[in-house]
C-alpha positions in Angstrom: 0.1 -0.2 0.0 1.5 3.6 -0.9 2.4 5.0 2.3 2.0 8.5 2.6 4.6 11.2 3.9 5.1 12.5 7.1 3.6 16.1 6.8 5.1 16.6 10.5 8.4 16.6 8.8 8.2 19.4 6.5 6.2 21.4 9.1 9.2 21.0 11.4 11.4 22.1 8.5 9.4 25.2 7.5 9.1 26.2 11.4 13.6 26.2 11.0 13.7 27.7 8.0 11.7 30.6 9.4 14.0 30.2 12.8 16.9 30.6 10.7 15.6 34.1 8.4 15.0 35.6 11.9 18.8 34.8 13.1 19.4 35.7 9.4 17.9 39.6 10.7 19.7 40.0 13.5 22.9 38.7 11.8 22.9 41.7 8.9 22.2 44.5 11.8 25.5 42.3 13.7 27.0 42.7 10.6 26.7 46.0 9.4 27.5 47.6 13.1 30.3 45.3 14.4 32.3 44.1 11.3 34.9 46.4 11.6 38.9 45.4 9.8 41.6 45.4 12.1 43.6 48.5 10.3 40.6 50.6 11.1 39.8 51.5 7.4 36.4 51.0 5.8 35.8 48.3 3.6 35.2 49.4 -0.1 31.8 51.9 -1.2 28.8 49.7 -1.4 25.7 50.3 -3.3 23.0 50.6 -1.1 20.3 48.4 -1.1 17.5 47.6 1.5 16.7 43.8 0.9 17.6 41.8 4.0 18.8 38.9 1.6 21.4 41.6 0.7 22.4 43.4 -2.9 20.1 41.7 -6.2 22.1 40.6 -9.3 19.7 38.7 -12.1 20.1 35.1 -13.1 21.0 36.9 -16.5 24.5 38.3 -17.0 24.7 39.3 -13.5 27.9 41.1 -14.2 26.2 43.7 -16.5 24.8 44.9 -13.1 28.5 43.9 -11.4 29.5 46.7 -13.9 26.8 49.2 -13.1 27.8 49.3 -10.0 31.8 49.4 -10.6 31.2 52.8 -12.3 29.3 54.5 -10.0 30.7 53.4 -7.1 34.8 53.4 -7.7 36.9 50.0 -8.5 36.8 48.5 -5.9 33.0 48.0 -4.2 31.3 45.9 -1.2 28.2 44.6 -1.4 26.5 42.1 0.8 24.6 38.6 0.1 23.0 37.3 3.3 25.0 38.3 6.4 28.3 37.3 4.7 30.2 40.7 2.6 31.2 40.5 -0.8 34.2 42.7 -2.1 34.5 43.2 -6.2 37.3 44.3 -7.9 36.2 46.0 -10.7 39.6 47.8 -12.6 42.4 46.1 -13.6 45.2 48.7 -11.7 43.3 47.7 -8.3 43.4 44.0 -9.5 47.3 44.3 -10.2 47.7 45.6 -6.9 45.5 42.8 -5.2 45.3 40.0 -6.7 48.5 39.5 -8.1 51.4 41.6 -5.9 49.5 40.6 -3.5 48.2 37.2 -4.5 49.6 34.8 -1.2 46.5 36.5 0.8 43.6 35.3 -2.3 45.1 32.2 -2.6 42.0 31.2 -0.6 38.5 29.8 -1.8 35.6 30.2 0.3 33.3 27.6 1.0 30.8 26.6 -1.7 29.1 23.7 -0.2 26.6 23.2 -3.5 29.2 23.2 -6.1 32.6 22.0 -3.8 30.7 19.8 -1.2 27.1 17.9 -2.8 28.5 18.4 -6.3 32.2 18.1 -6.5 32.3 15.5 -2.8 34.9 17.9 -2.0 37.4 16.6 -4.2 37.9 19.7 -7.2 40.6 21.7 -7.7 38.6 25.0 -8.5 37.3 24.8 -4.6 39.8 23.2 -2.5 41.0 25.7 0.1 44.4 26.6 0.6 46.9 23.5 2.9 48.6 21.0 1.7 46.1 19.0 -0.6 46.3 21.9 -2.6 49.7 22.4 -2.9 49.7 18.3 -3.7 47.2 18.9 -7.0 48.7 21.5 -8.4 52.4 20.1 -8.1 51.3 17.1 -10.0 49.6 19.6 -12.7 52.8 21.6 -12.8 54.8 18.8 -13.4 52.0 17.7 -16.5 51.5 20.9 -18.2 54.9 23.1 -17.3 55.3 24.6 -20.7 58.2 22.3 -21.8 56.5 19.6 -21.0 53.1 21.3 -23.0 55.4 22.1 -26.3 55.4 18.1 -26.6 51.4 17.8 -27.1 52.0 20.0 -30.1 52.2 17.8 -32.7 48.5 16.2 -31.1 47.1 18.6 -31.2 47.9 19.8 -34.9 46.6 16.2 -36.0 42.9 17.2 -34.2 43.5 20.6 -35.7 43.2 19.4 -39.3 40.2 17.0 -38.4 38.4 20.0 -37.2 39.5 21.5 -40.7 38.2 18.1 -42.2 34.7 18.1 -39.9 33.7 21.9 -41.0 34.0 20.9 -44.7 31.7 18.0 -44.2 28.9 19.7 -42.0 30.1 24.0 -41.3 26.4 24.2 -39.7 27.7 22.1 -36.4 31.0 24.6 -35.6 30.7 24.1 -32.3 30.4 20.6 -32.0 33.9 20.3 -34.2 36.1 22.4 -32.1 34.0 20.9 -28.9 35.2 17.7 -29.8 38.8 19.0 -31.0 38.6 20.3 -26.8 37.3 16.9 -26.0 39.6 14.7 -28.3 42.9 16.4 -27.1 42.2 16.6 -23.2 41.2 13.5 -23.4 44.7 12.1 -24.9 46.8 14.3 -22.7 44.6 13.2 -19.6 44.4 9.3 -20.3 46.2 8.3 -23.6 42.6 7.7 -24.6 41.4 8.7 -28.3 37.7 9.9 -28.2 35.5 10.3 -31.8 33.5 12.6 -30.6 31.4 14.5 -28.6 28.0 13.6 -30.1 29.4 9.8 -29.7 31.6 9.6 -26.7 29.1 9.0 -23.8 32.3 9.8 -21.7 32.8 13.4 -23.2 29.2 14.2 -23.0 28.4 13.7 -19.8 31.8 16.3 -19.3 29.3 18.5 -21.0 26.9 18.1 -19.0 28.6 18.3 -15.9 30.3 21.6 -16.9 26.6 22.9 -17.4 25.7 22.1 -13.9 28.1 23.5 -12.6 28.2 26.6 -14.4 24.3 26.5 -13.0 25.1 25.6 -9.0 28.3 28.2 -8.8 26.0 31.1 -9.1 25.6 33.0 -6.1 22.5 32.6 -5.2 21.4 29.5 -7.0 21.1 27.1 -3.7 20.6 28.2 -0.6 22.8 25.8 0.7 25.5 28.1 0.3 23.7 30.5 3.3 22.4 27.4 5.4 25.0 24.6 4.9 22.9 22.2 7.0 20.7 21.7 4.1 22.9 19.6 2.6 22.0 16.8 4.6 18.7 16.9 4.2 18.4 14.0 1.7 15.6 15.4 -0.6 16.9 18.4 -0.9 19.6 18.8 -4.1 19.1 15.7 -5.3 20.8 16.8 -9.2 23.9 17.7 -7.4 24.3 14.6 -5.6 23.4 12.3 -8.1 25.9 14.2 -10.6 28.6 13.6 -7.9 27.8 10.0 -8.2 27.7 9.4 -11.8 31.5 11.6 -11.7 33.0 9.9 -9.0 32.7 6.1 -10.8 32.9 7.9 -14.6 36.4 9.4 -13.4 36.8 5.8 -11.2 37.0 3.3 -14.6 38.9 6.2 -16.4 41.2 5.9 -14.5 41.1 2.1 -13.7 41.2 1.6 -17.2 44.7 3.7 -18.1 45.9 1.4 -14.7 44.8 -2.3 -16.4 46.8 -1.1 -19.5 50.1 -0.1 -17.6 49.7 -3.4 -15.2 49.3 -5.3 -19.6 52.2 -3.0 -20.3 49.6 -1.4 -23.2 51.5 1.3 -24.6 49.4 3.8 -24.7 51.9 6.6 -24.6 51.9 9.4 -21.3 48.9 10.6 -19.8 48.4 12.9 -16.7 46.5 9.7 -15.1 49.7 7.7 -16.0 52.0 10.4 -14.9 49.9 10.4 -11.8 49.8 6.5 -10.6 53.9 6.5 -11.8 54.5 9.1 -9.4 52.0 8.4 -6.4 55.0 8.7 -3.6 56.0 11.8 -5.2 52.8 13.3 -5.0 51.0 12.0 -2.4 47.8 11.1 -3.5 44.4 9.1 -3.7 43.7 7.2 -6.5 40.3 9.1 -5.7 41.9 12.5 -5.8 43.8 11.5 -8.9 40.4 10.3 -10.3 38.8 14.0 -9.6 41.9 16.1 -10.7 41.8 14.3 -14.1 38.2 14.5 -14.7 38.5 18.4 -13.9 41.0 18.6 -16.3 38.7 17.4 -19.1 35.8 19.5 -17.9 37.8 22.5 -17.8 38.9 22.6 -21.3 35.7 21.2 -23.2 34.3 24.0 -24.0 36.0 26.9 -24.9 36.7 28.2 -29.2 33.3 29.0 -30.9 33.6 33.2 -29.0 36.7 33.1 -31.4 34.8 32.0 -34.2 31.6 34.4 -33.5 33.7 37.5 -33.2 35.6 36.8 -36.8 32.0 36.6 -38.3 30.4 39.4 -36.5 34.1 41.7 -37.4 34.4 40.8 -41.0 36.8 44.0 -41.4 39.2 42.4 -38.2 38.9 38.9 -39.6 40.5 40.6 -43.2 43.3 41.6 -41.9 44.1 38.1 -40.0 43.5 36.5 -43.2 45.6 39.0 -45.1 49.0 38.5 -42.6 48.4 35.0 -43.0 48.5 35.4 -46.3 51.5 37.2 -46.8 53.6 34.3 -43.8 51.3 30.6 -44.7 50.2 31.7 -48.7 47.9 29.2 -50.2 49.8 26.8 -50.5 50.6 25.2 -47.5 48.9 25.6 -43.9 50.1 27.2 -40.9 51.9 25.5 -38.0 53.0 26.5 -34.5 56.5 27.5 -36.8 54.5 30.2 -37.9 53.5 31.5 -34.3 56.6 34.1 -34.0 55.4 35.8 -37.1 51.5 36.2 -36.8 51.5 39.1 -34.2 48.0 40.3 -35.7 46.3 37.1 -35.0 47.7 36.9 -31.2 46.4 40.1 -31.2 42.6 38.7 -32.5 42.7 36.2 -30.2 43.7 38.7 -26.7 40.6 40.9 -27.8 38.4 38.4 -28.6 38.7 37.0 -25.3 38.7 40.2 -23.8 35.2 41.0 -25.4 33.8 38.1 -24.5 35.6 36.6 -21.4 35.3 32.9 -20.0 34.7 33.6 -16.9 32.8 37.2 -17.0 31.8 37.5 -13.6 34.9 35.4 -11.7 36.0 32.8 -9.2 35.5 33.0 -5.8 39.0 34.2 -3.7 39.3 34.2 -0.1 41.7 36.5 1.6 43.6 34.7 4.1 44.5 38.2 6.0 44.0 41.4 6.0 44.4 43.2 2.3 45.1 47.2 2.2 44.2 48.8 -1.0 44.2 52.8 -0.6 41.9 54.5 1.4 40.2 50.5 1.9 40.8 47.4 3.9 39.4 43.9 3.3 39.6 42.2 6.4 40.5 38.6 6.4 38.1 35.7 5.9 36.6 38.1 3.2 35.2 37.0 0.0 36.8 38.2 -3.1 35.8 38.5 -7.0 37.9 40.3 -9.5 35.5 40.7 -12.3 36.9 39.7 -15.6 34.0 41.7 -17.3 34.7 44.9 -15.2 38.1 44.5 -15.9 38.8 44.4 -19.6 35.7 47.1 -19.4 38.6 49.6 -17.4 38.9 52.6 -20.1 41.9 53.9 -18.9 43.3 50.3 -20.1 41.8 49.7 -22.8 40.0 52.7 -24.4 36.2 52.3 -26.1 36.3 49.2 -24.1 33.3 47.9 -26.0 34.5 48.2 -29.6 36.2 45.5 -30.8 40.0 46.6 -31.2 42.2 43.9 -31.8 45.1 46.7 -32.6 45.0 47.9 -28.9 47.5 45.0 -28.9 49.6 46.1 -31.5 53.2 48.0 -30.6 54.9 50.5 -32.7 56.5 48.0 -33.8 53.7 46.0 -35.4 54.7 43.6 -32.5 52.1 42.1 -29.4 52.4 44.4 -26.1 53.9 42.8 -23.2 52.4 45.3 -21.2 49.6 44.7 -21.7 47.2 41.9 -19.7 44.3 40.3 -19.3 43.3 37.4 -17.3 41.8 35.0 -18.9 43.3 32.2 -17.0 42.7 33.5 -13.5 44.5 35.4 -10.6 47.7 34.7 -8.7 48.5 31.9 -7.2 45.1 30.5 -8.3 45.8 30.6 -12.1 45.2 27.8 -14.4 47.6 25.3 -14.3 46.3 23.9 -18.1 46.8 27.3 -19.6 49.9 26.7 -21.5 48.4 23.2 -23.1 45.1 25.7 -24.0 47.0 29.2 -25.3 48.8 26.6 -27.4 45.3 24.7 -28.4 43.7 28.2 -28.7 46.5 29.6 -31.6 46.2 26.4 -33.7 42.7 26.2 -34.3 42.4 30.2 -35.2 45.5 30.2 -37.5 43.9 26.9 -39.1 40.4 28.5 -39.3 41.0 31.7 -40.3 43.3 30.1 -43.2 40.9 27.9 -44.5 37.6 29.5 -44.1 36.1 33.2 -44.4 33.3 33.4 -41.9 30.1 35.2 -42.0 27.3 35.2 -40.2 23.9 33.9 -41.3 21.3 36.1 -41.7 18.8 33.8 -41.2 19.5 33.4 -37.1 20.5 36.3 -35.6 23.8 36.3 -33.5 23.5 36.4 -29.6 26.8 37.6 -28.9 26.9 37.2 -25.0 25.2 33.6 -24.8 28.6 32.5 -24.5 28.2 34.1 -20.9 25.2 32.2 -20.0 26.3 28.9 -21.5 24.6 29.1 -25.3 26.7 26.2 -26.9 25.2 27.4 -30.2 24.8 31.5 -30.0 24.7 32.2 -33.6 24.9 30.8 -37.2 28.2 30.8 -38.8 28.4 31.0 -42.9 31.9 29.1 -43.3 33.3 29.2 -47.3 36.7 28.0 -48.4 39.6 30.6 -49.3 41.2 28.1 -51.1 39.9 25.3 -53.8 37.7 22.4 -51.4 40.3 20.1 -53.1 43.1 21.8 -52.8 42.3 22.2 -48.9 41.8 18.7 -48.5 44.8 17.5 -50.1 46.8 20.0 -47.5 45.4 18.6 -44.5 45.4 15.1 -45.8 49.7 15.9 -45.6 49.2 18.2 -42.5 52.5 17.7 -40.7 51.6 15.6 -37.7 55.3 15.6 -35.8 57.9 18.1 -35.1 60.0 16.4 -37.2 57.8 16.9 -40.2 57.1 20.1 -39.5 60.6 21.3 -39.6 
């Protein structure tokens, strides 16, 4: 017989939540009057709000609301989420002074109950607090992804970038699937030594994409009440989708690690991989198998969704696309395809990439840091234990560093001698000691894909589907339709791709 739930459980829960809300009101008042720094300096200015839950940011493009506050109140602002004070940095010089020069003081993360504990099981490096475990994780990543090691993956990247061109010739409409397939195949080979056919046909790659979409939703401030009321995570019926997501990922990551372990035990030559590197150096890195499994999984998830904004920028700004293609024609010509050997001779392409990543940042709102000690900047103080965001969107719109910030101007990255400026920086891969360890592999992938695609095709917006160029910030996989027209005869392009170099020896 069907057993009805005991409604008293829900009544009691409601009473507890009401009590917590009352405590929250008292906490807000206490925070407003008692929260002082040791130095006696004030927190950065705060936009006014009468909401007990704190400042409101809309679920769609919340970074635009923050940008308005930065414009009005200054380079640093303080907002409130419940009883918590959060400092947001929105200008370039402040980010350099605080997030970079004092990076050791902001290397910690605040507690992420929903994303870090419920969805990540406390095992994801993105949300790991400072300490021995984080040092062990980053040491393992740096050993395998440092610049010299990253160069060894260039043949792999060239091989799969070539496949991207061939896939676009066959089915140009699904360009986002092709660039996602590139990311998935390269990082799966780097992480596990495994060859992935396509995102559409590989169940593990599809699961990683689903996890990434759920993570984007979960990490948004205010998305889950558990981030304000942590004990909610212990209620069995609360956040089921997060708990189920963790179990799915745990099974997936362990199976991927076990597959590499079995291949090593069977003396199967799978070549180098991050998991193999960790398993061979267990005593050096001091990681458990579960930590290794999740560390490799994080490497995969972080790399799978990056490139479409570059293609959209090329299609939306045809004059700038044409300048890059003129440079490619002058350096490479039409009788061979560009390779890594051409990298230093293509400053305009590098400038275009930098501007595209500034124009539509990968993480517009940034990722939360936490101060481990008091931080002083100018006449303001950020107390120890404060959550701090470096807003990539606001920093990229700093008019003092990026004049006409809302315009797409790759020339801003080129100096008077036609070289890429060495004194201009945007924080694509994060700040200070929490900068992404995979940046050296990622920048090489972005270069070779951009070089090949812009050399092979002319990109044009399809007028039947207006572009949603802000869709990248909302995690949309296909924010617009792009038409790809070959710049050289298709038969010649296919022939050059079939003979495209895939090793340093053949490249030379």
